[in-house]
C-alpha positions, 0 to 999 in steps of 0.5 A: 593428719591432713595438711593446711587447706589450699590458699585461695586463688588471687583475685586476678591472675594473668598467665602468659598474656599476649596482645597482638594488634593487626596482622602480618607485617603490620602486626604489633605486640602490645603485651609480650607474655605478662604474668601478674597476680593481684591479691584481694585487698592490694593497692597496686600502681601500674607505671611505664612510658607511653607504648609500654603496654600498661593501658592494654593490660588495664583494658584486659583486666577491666574486661574491655579487651581480651588477650590474643594468647594467655589466661586471665583468671578472676577469682579463679574464673577464666575470663577469656572463656566468657561471652561478651554479655558475661564479661559485661556482667562481670564489669557491672557487678565486680569492677569499678572504674575511675578516669582522669577526665571524671566522665560525669554527666554535666547537667545531673546532680552528684547524687544522680551521677552516683546512682547511674550504675544502680539504674543499670542493675535495675534497683528500685529508686529508694535503694538507689538513693540510699546507696548513692548517699552512702557512697557520697558520705564515704568520699566526704561529699554528703553536703554536695549531693544536689550540686552539678559537676559545674558547681564542683571543683576538680577534686570534688568531681573526682570524688563523685566519680569515685563514689559512682565507682564504689556504689556497686561495692565492686571487688576491685577499683581500676583508676586510670590516671585519677590525679592527672587533671588535678593540682598537687593538693587535690591530687593528694586528697584523692590519693588519701581517699583511695588509700582509706578505701583500700586500708579501711574498707579492703577495696582492691585498687589498681591504678595507672599513673605517670606520677612517681609521687602518686605511686608512692601511695600504693603498696606495690608498683608494677613497671611495664616496658616494651610490653613486659613487666620490667619490675614489680616492687613493694612501695612505701604505701605498704 
């Protein structure tokens, strides 16, 4: 009688990840042997003081940097063994990014901003437009697709940025201080949107935040201190 089938690997697995900048006496260890698993469909908040290593870890997870030592597996694939072009393809097809400063093109409509990642994929204009409209609808901005960022509030701009991040249907959304430039009411709207995308659409969300009240929306919180994971706890969002 055969046993149960093996469980699939986590979406993300870091094992013994160390990141050292500089050489000799000028070297500095930003990460000191990180072990971290993130499963499909999780919502993880990453917290820690400045210099704790959380941003370095996010850069490695987002394939913007590589570990000095250790292993990064994405759906069982060894990311550190990929070439630069292969890592770029992984970012383009599987990862979405949202930043504190929105990073929208100022003279371009909301719809055109959301279409941008699909241009890089080479999709025909009709498919791009349809996908961008679907993404804007998902963030509640169907009626604002012709507006430029200057005609939108900060909360609306961040919604456009989230639509741009999800239009490629990524496996994971990395959000770096997504509410850092917003007031309390708009911050809650953005967190409720991320929660909806996570719970109703199964999108994995990994979010860096300095704000404990925003971290409460996550199902799990990972605290970094001095380049190590100091705590890994289930949150109220779970």
